[in-house]
C-alpha positions in Angstrom: 21.7 123.8 -5.8 23.8 126.3 -7.8 27.2 127.1 -6.3 26.4 130.8 -6.1 23.5 130.0 -3.7 25.9 127.9 -1.6 28.4 130.7 -1.4 25.6 133.1 -0.4 24.6 130.9 2.5 28.3 130.6 3.6 28.8 134.4 3.5 25.6 134.9 5.6 26.8 132.4 8.2 30.2 134.1 8.4 28.6 137.5 8.8 26.4 136.3 11.6 29.2 134.5 13.4 31.2 137.7 13.5 28.3 139.6 15.1 27.3 137.1 17.7 28.6 139.0 20.7 27.0 138.0 24.1 27.9 141.2 26.0 24.7 140.8 27.9 22.1 142.7 29.5 18.7 142.6 27.8 18.1 146.1 26.5 16.3 145.7 23.2 12.6 146.7 23.6 10.0 144.1 22.6 8.7 144.7 19.1 5.3 146.3 19.0 4.4 144.7 15.6 3.3 141.1 15.5 5.3 139.1 13.0 2.8 136.5 12.0 4.2 136.3 8.4 7.2 137.3 6.4 7.1 140.5 4.4 6.3 138.7 1.1 3.2 137.1 2.7 1.2 140.3 2.1 1.2 139.3 -1.6 -0.1 135.8 -1.0 -1.5 134.0 -4.1 -5.3 133.5 -4.3 -4.8 130.2 -6.2 -5.4 126.9 -4.3 -2.6 126.1 -1.9 -0.8 122.8 -2.7 -0.8 121.1 0.7 1.4 118.1 1.2 -0.7 115.1 2.2 2.0 112.6 3.2 5.2 112.7 5.2 7.5 112.4 2.2 5.9 115.4 0.4 5.9 117.3 3.6 9.6 116.6 4.2 10.5 117.9 0.7 8.5 121.0 1.2 10.1 121.6 4.5 13.6 121.5 3.0 12.6 124.2 0.6 11.3 126.3 3.5 14.5 125.8 5.5 16.5 126.9 2.5 14.5 130.2 2.2 14.8 130.8 6.0 18.6 130.5 5.9 19.0 132.3 2.6 16.9 135.3 3.7 18.4 135.3 7.2 15.0 135.5 9.0 15.9 136.2 12.6 13.2 134.1 14.4 11.0 131.4 13.0 8.9 128.5 14.2 8.2 125.1 12.6 5.5 122.8 14.0 4.7 119.2 12.8 2.3 116.8 14.3 3.6 115.0 17.5 5.6 111.9 16.8 5.6 112.3 13.0 8.3 110.1 11.4 9.9 111.7 8.3 12.3 108.9 7.5 15.4 110.8 8.7 16.5 108.1 11.1 15.9 105.2 8.8 12.3 104.2 9.4 9.6 104.4 6.7 7.9 107.8 6.7 4.5 107.9 8.5 1.1 108.3 6.9 -0.1 111.8 7.7 -2.8 110.8 10.1 -3.4 111.4 13.9 -2.0 108.9 16.3 -1.6 108.6 20.1 2.0 109.1 21.1 4.0 108.0 24.1 6.7 110.5 25.4 9.3 108.4 23.6 7.5 108.5 20.3 6.9 112.3 20.7 10.6 112.7 21.3 11.4 110.6 18.2 9.2 112.9 16.2 11.0 116.0 17.6 14.4 114.3 16.8 13.3 113.5 13.2 12.4 117.2 12.6 15.7 118.4 14.1 17.6 115.7 12.1 16.1 117.0 8.9 17.5 120.4 9.7 20.9 119.0 10.5 20.8 117.1 7.1 20.2 120.4 5.3 23.2 122.1 7.0 25.3 118.9 6.4 24.5 118.9 2.6 25.6 122.6 2.4 28.8 121.9 4.5 27.6 124.5 7.0 27.1 122.4 10.2 29.9 124.4 11.9 27.5 127.3 12.3 24.6 125.3 13.7 23.7 124.5 17.3 20.8 122.1 18.0 19.5 122.6 21.5 17.4 119.9 23.2 15.4 120.2 26.4 18.1 118.4 28.4 21.5 116.8 28.1 20.1 113.3 28.1 18.0 114.0 25.0 21.0 115.5 23.2 23.1 112.5 24.0 20.4 110.2 22.5 20.2 112.4 19.4 24.0 112.3 18.9 24.1 108.5 19.3 21.1 108.0 16.9 22.3 110.4 14.2 25.9 109.2 14.1 27.6 111.6 11.6 26.1 115.1 12.0 29.2 117.0 10.9 30.4 119.8 13.1 27.0 120.7 14.5 26.9 121.4 18.2 24.2 119.1 19.7 23.6 120.0 23.3 20.9 120.2 25.9 19.7 123.1 28.1 21.6 123.3 31.3 19.6 122.1 34.3 17.3 124.7 35.7 19.0 124.6 39.1 22.4 125.2 37.4 21.1 128.2 35.5 19.6 129.6 38.7 22.8 129.1 40.7 24.8 130.9 38.0 22.5 133.8 38.6 21.9 134.8 35.0 20.1 132.2 32.8 20.6 134.4 29.7 24.3 134.6 30.2 24.6 130.9 30.8 22.7 130.2 27.7 24.7 132.6 25.6 27.9 130.9 26.6 26.5 127.5 25.5 25.5 128.9 22.1 28.4 131.2 21.4 29.9 131.2 17.9 26.8 129.4 16.5 24.7 131.9 14.6 22.0 129.3 13.8 20.2 128.0 16.9 17.5 125.3 16.6 15.7 124.8 19.8 13.8 121.5 19.9 10.5 121.4 21.8 11.6 123.8 24.5 9.7 124.1 27.8 8.1 127.4 28.8 11.0 128.6 31.0 13.5 127.6 28.3 11.5 129.6 25.7 11.6 132.6 28.1 15.4 132.4 28.3 15.7 132.0 24.6 13.4 135.0 24.0 15.4 137.2 26.4 18.6 136.1 24.7 17.3 136.9 21.2 16.3 140.4 22.4 19.6 141.1 24.2 21.7 143.9 23.1 24.5 143.0 20.6 23.3 139.4 20.2 22.5 138.4 16.7 21.4 134.9 15.9 18.9 133.1 13.8 16.5 131.3 16.2 14.6 128.3 14.7 12.0 126.9 17.1 11.1 123.3 16.3 7.8 121.9 17.7 7.7 124.7 20.3 3.9 124.6 20.1 3.5 128.4 20.2 0.7 128.6 17.6 -3.1 128.4 17.6 -3.5 128.8 21.4 -6.6 130.2 23.1 -7.3 133.9 22.9 -6.9 134.3 26.7 -3.6 132.6 26.8 -1.1 134.4 29.1 1.7 131.8 28.7 5.2 132.9 27.5 4.4 131.1 24.2 2.0 133.9 23.3 4.9 136.4 23.6 7.2 134.1 21.6 4.6 133.7 18.8 4.3 137.5 18.8 8.0 137.9 17.9 8.3 134.8 15.5 7.4 134.0 11.9 5.4 130.8 11.5 7.2 129.6 8.4 5.9 126.0 8.5 3.0 124.6 10.4 1.1 121.3 10.0 -1.5 120.1 12.6 -4.6 118.0 12.6 -8.1 119.6 13.1 -11.5 118.2 13.9 -12.8 115.6 16.4 -11.1 112.8 14.5 -8.3 114.7 12.8 -10.1 114.7 9.5 -8.8 118.2 8.8 -5.3 119.5 8.2 -4.3 123.0 9.2 -1.4 124.2 7.1 0.8 127.3 6.8 4.0 127.7 4.8 6.4 130.6 4.3 4.5 131.9 1.3 0.9 130.8 1.9 -2.0 131.9 4.1 -3.3 129.6 6.8 -5.5 127.0 5.2 -7.7 124.2 6.4 -8.1 121.3 4.1 -9.7 117.9 4.2 -6.9 115.4 5.0 -8.3 112.7 2.8 -8.2 114.6 -0.5 -6.8 118.1 0.2 -10.0 119.9 -0.5 -9.7 123.5 0.9 -12.3 124.3 3.5 -11.0 127.6 4.9 -8.2 130.1 4.5 -7.2 133.2 6.3 -4.2 135.6 6.7 -4.6 135.6 10.5 -3.5 132.8 12.7 -6.5 130.8 14.0 -7.0 130.1 17.7 -8.3 127.0 19.5 -11.7 128.6 19.6 
């Protein structure tokens, strides 16, 4: 990348770091506009969408999206990949892009691969000092640190135990202390209660951070969903989404930062449907 773009990312990181002030009490009202897409998505092209049909192509496209997210300073985004998808970050051969049954360990590996790809991006731009990767628990964070080896100066941690956050009396304040001085926060497959704490923190007065939700599964839920994930999706931009559709996963649902939602045939990429609005399970 040109050095001017690198300097731009570094200046953005410095600016955010100076404004991350957790003097908490949540006071910012929830937005009354749903951010399903970035501003430029209103000018979406009508041409066929180039959907990546294998893990290698998907990984390359994802790196471009991450660059745009960081460069533009988007405040809250979500990225979803199929459960257990191997991108090749940890040394294994990238998966074929096809459905598979996953154990909890395999699903965790897929989450780790996605998070590791993000860390690699920050590492290449010598910007890991501004990144915090937040796993569901401390044990997962320990495994990730041991697996990745050299991850620069990124802070790789787990959510405090629920009991600890309850004992401290203020889960948002507890979380703010854990994330302090790290303007880029990547939350990996957070649980519902953890999403709630993150959302409250992101809406807290005087707190400015770029929240990147990885495999949080907040998209394409049923219309009558009352889960916190619906509120989180309301406030977040779906900058990259890939999931299987159909009884046998023969379809691929895709959304990127500058495309509509599209459904294509996984075998050959033939477009079957497109729309600007996020589809539901129905």
